N, C-alpha and C positions, 0 to 999 in steps of 0.2 A: 313102761319105759324105765330104764335104769338111770335114775338121777341121784343115786347115792353119792355122797361125798366122803365116804370112809375109805380113802385111798391108802393102800399099803405102801410102805417106804420102798423106794428103788435104789437107795444109796449103794447097796452092794452089787447092783446090776449095771452101774455106769462108771465111767472113769472118774478119778478124783477131780479132774478139771471140769468135767461136765457137772458133777455134783455141786461144786462151789458156784458155778454159774447159776445153777438152779436155786441154791440158797440165796444168793445175792438178788436174783430177780424176784423170788417170792417175797423177800424183805422189801423190795422196792414197791411191789403191789400193796403191801401192808402200810407202807409209809404214805403212799398216795391216798389211801383211805384215812389214815391218821390225820393228815393235813387237809382233809375235806376237799379233795380234788377228783372225786369219783362221780360217775353218772350211772347209778344202778349197776347193771351187769355189763354195760357197754364200755367201749374204748379198749386199748391194748398197750402193753409194754412188751417189747421183744428184746432178747439178748442173744448174741452170737455165741455158739459153743466153741470154746478155745480149741485150736487145732483143726478146725473144719472151715471150708471155704463157703459153704452154703447151708449149714444146719443152724436153725434158730430155735429158740424156746418162746412159747406164747401161751396165753391163758386159755383154758376151756371157756367156751362161750355159754354162759349160764351161771357162773359162779360170781359171788360178790368178791371184791378185792380182799376183804378181810377173811375169806375162806381159803384163799389160794396158798398152796404149800409147794415145797420143792418137788415133791413126787407127783403133784397134779398137773404140772406143766407139760404141754404138748411139744414134741419135737417135730418141726417141719423143715422143708427146704425153702429157698427163697421164692419158689414158684407156688408155694402154698400146699404142696403135697405132704400129707401126714406121714412121717417116718415112724413115729411111735406116739401112742397116747394111752392113758389109763383105760381100764375096762369100764366104759361108761357110754351112754348115748349122747352125752354132750359132745359137740364138735368145736370148730373154730369159726370165728367171724371172718368172712371173706375180705372185708375192708382191712383186716389186720395185716394180711400179706400183700394186698395191693399197695398200701401205703408203706408199710415197714419193709417188706421184701424189696421194694424198689430202692430204698435208701441203703439197705444192707448190701445189695448187689452193686450199687454204684459207688459206695463209699466203704471200701474194705477196712479202713481204719476205725469205722464206727462199730462199737460193740453193742450199744443199747439205744433203742428208740422209744420215746414216750409220746403218747397222744392223749389229750384230754378234751373234755367238753365242760369246762367249768362255767359258772355264771359270769364271772368277771372276764374270763378268757373269751367267751362268746360275745360279750358286750364290746370288748375292744376289737374283736375280729369283725364286728359290724360297723365300726367307725371308719369313715374315709381317711381320717388322719392317722389311723393305725396307732402304734405304741408311741406315746410322747415321752420325751426325756424330762420328766417332772421330778424325779427323785434319783438319788445315787444308785438305787437298785435298778431303775429302768435305764439310766444313762449307760450302763455297761453294755446295752444292746445296740447303741448307736453305731450304725455301719456294720453291725454283726447279726442282722436278722433278715430273713427273707419273707416274702408275701406270696401266697398262692390263691388265685381267684377261685371262687366256688364253682364247681361243675356238677353238683348233685352228689348223692351218696357215693363214696369212693369205692365203687365196685367195677369200674371200667379199667381194664388193663392199659388202655391207651393213655390214661391220665398219669401213669407212673412216670413217664419221661418228663412231663411238665412239672410234677412235684419235685423231682430230683433237680431239674434246672432252676426252679424257683428257690429251692433251698441253697443251691450252689455250694460254696465252701463253708457256709455258716453252720452252726449247731442249733439254731433256733428258727422256727418258721411259724408265722401266723397264717392260718388257713382261713381266709376271709369268709364270713358268715358261717363258720364251722367251729373252729377251736384252735388249740395250741399244739405245737410239736417241738420236742427237743431231742437231741441225740448227743452222743459223746463216746469217748474211747473206753469208758467203763460205766458200769451201772451207777456207782456213786456220783460220778460227774454229771451224767445225764439227768439223774434225779435232782441234784442240786440246781442245775440250770433251769429245770422246770419249776422248782420251788421259787426261784428268783423271778422268773417270767410271770408266774401266777401272782406273786406279791406286787409286781410292777403293774399288772392289770387291775388288781384290786385297788391299789392306791390311786391309779388314774381315774377309775370310776368314782371313787370317793371324792377326789379333788374336783372333778368336773361337776359332780352333783351339788357341790357347795355353792355354785353360781357366782364365784368370785373370779377376778382376773388371775390367770395362771402365770407363774414366773418360770422362765426357761433360761438356764445359764447360757453364757456366750459359747460360740462355736469352738473356740480354743479350749475352753474348760471341758466341753463335751468330748472332744477328740482325745484329750489327755486322760480323762477319767475312763473312757471306754477302753483305751489301750491298757491301762493298769489292771483292768479286770479280765483281760484275755488269758487263756491257758498258756502257761509258760512264762508269763511276764513276772509274776510273783510266786504263785503256787497253783497247782491244779485244784480248783474249787470243787469240793465235794468229798475229797479223799480224807482230809483231816476231820471233817464233820461225820463221816460214816460210822465210826465206832460209837459215837454219841447217839446217832440215830438208832443203831441196833440196841443200845442200852434202853432207849425209850420203848422199843418194841418188846424187849424182854420184860420190862416193868408192866406194860399194858397186857402182856400175855397172861399174867397171873390171874386176872379176873375176866378174861375175854370170853370164855366158853367156846372158843374156836380152836382147832388144832394148831400147834405151833408152826410157824412158817418154815422152820428147818426140818419138818417131817417129810 
């Protein structure tokens, strides 16, 4: 079996727009690893290739997130058909296009979709109460998050419509008994939203485990705060932060032992 991860650069074989999308998505995979939101080789992050209606980039199924590079990403369509992939026996995870392809197809304004199975995310996904507005970070999701009931591993194409309907116009979704999902008009914005959702779940688990009475602000404060954190109200969260995130990756790269994400 060819499981080598020594992938040649394809920068000169794709458009500048596709290459930038590849670099951004590879960086996003590395950041999810850096902020401890990975699950071995599982889960997926997808990005739409600019200028195309149905071509997406997704990870090879078998690589750690810290191994992923711009040139290792697979080009697929929204139905999961492989358009191009490196010369390797690694393929893609079917759940990747069942979940992600459905959202990209239904929401043309969405560039990036992230899905995680973190410890805190799975814990909150198992709670009947869902995500509680216990902190400023979690209050941003009040009225702006969907919930999708568990139907088993996401390999059934019939589930796609229900995922899309439960997400609605939101950019965040809690998949009950499963994990978390975020999306956005750019890779930086989708990553930032996932970071905030993950922090919200971690803080909720911490607060509830203390066994003390929890304090929730009044409805007027919740609505006002949530509004102030929506895209376009003040600034698109994730864009200002992105260069700093890349600087972190650049610093981490010096001693990582893995190929740079921009390769």
